[in-house]
Each structure stands twice: as C-alpha cells, then as structure tokens.
N, C-alpha and C positions, 0 to 999 in steps of 0.2 A: 504173155505166155505163147501167143500164136507165133510171134516172131522167133521165139526160142525154139519152138517145135519145128518151124520151117528151116531154121539154120541147122538144127541138129539133123534133120532129114537130109539136107544138102551135104552135110559132113558124113553121111553114111550111117547115122544112128549112134555114133560114138565120139570119143575124144578126138579132136583135130590133130593131136600129136601121136598118141599111142594106138588109136583106133579101138580101144576097149569099148564094147557096146554099153550103152546106158543101162541095159537090163542087168548086166554083171555088176554094175556100180551102185545099184539101188538109187539111181537118180542123184547121186552125189556129184553133180557137175557144177562147173563154175563158168560164168560169163567172163571171159578174159577181155581185158581192155588195155589200151595204151595209156600209161599213167601220165604221159605228157599232154596228150590231146583229148583223152577220154573216149576215143573211138573204140567200138567193139571190134575185136579181132577174130573171135571164135569161141567155141565152147570146149572147155578142157575138163578132164578129170582132176580131182584134188591133187593127186600126185604130180601130174605134169604142170599144173598151175603153180604149185609150191616150188617145184624144181626151177621153173623159169624165174620166179622171184628170188630164189637163193643164188641164181647165177647172174643176178643184176638186171634181169628183165631186158636184156639187150643182146644184140648180135655178138658184140665183143666178148661178153661173158660165155656165150655158147661156143665161140671159136676157141677160147682158152680151154674149156672143158673138153672139146673134141681133140685138141692138140694133146692134152694130158692123156686121154684114153689111147691115142695112137702112139704116143711117145712117153711112156711112163718113166719117171725119174730112175726107178730101179733098173729098168732095162738099159737105159743110157749109162748108168753107173756100172752095171755088170759088163757092158761092152767096152768100157774104158779101162777095165782092170787087166 
C-alpha cells in the first residue's frame, strides 16, 4: 500500500492518463501492468485501464484509435463525394 500511495503521489494524485483525482473516483483505481513482463506501469482509473485493454493494450491499437479520431471514415466518405 505504501508503494501504491507513493506512485499515486508521484502521478499527481490521479490517473496517469486522464488525471482524474482519486478523490473523485472513490479510490477505484487499478495498478496497470505490462501483460508480457508483469512490470507495473502506473495507476489508472477503471475507465482508462479498460480502454487500454479494449484497444489491445499496445501502442499499435492506440495509434489506430488516434488515426480513427483524426480521420473518421464518414469525413473521408463525405469529401470523396
């Protein structure tokens, strides 16, 4: 618990991705880890932790999601018409 508290303080008291403070989240935080090597990466809120998992828990999945947000299929479709 001591390491958790120290890491959370190092992160500014909130999720390492969205920065929501632990006080707003009612301590529903997750210790995120690399599934390949088991190393702890940081402390995330449930939403960010789940989001990473749904995107494949890897950089490639995040890049694809970012590309999608910046280049939505509908916008490309509309510009092609």
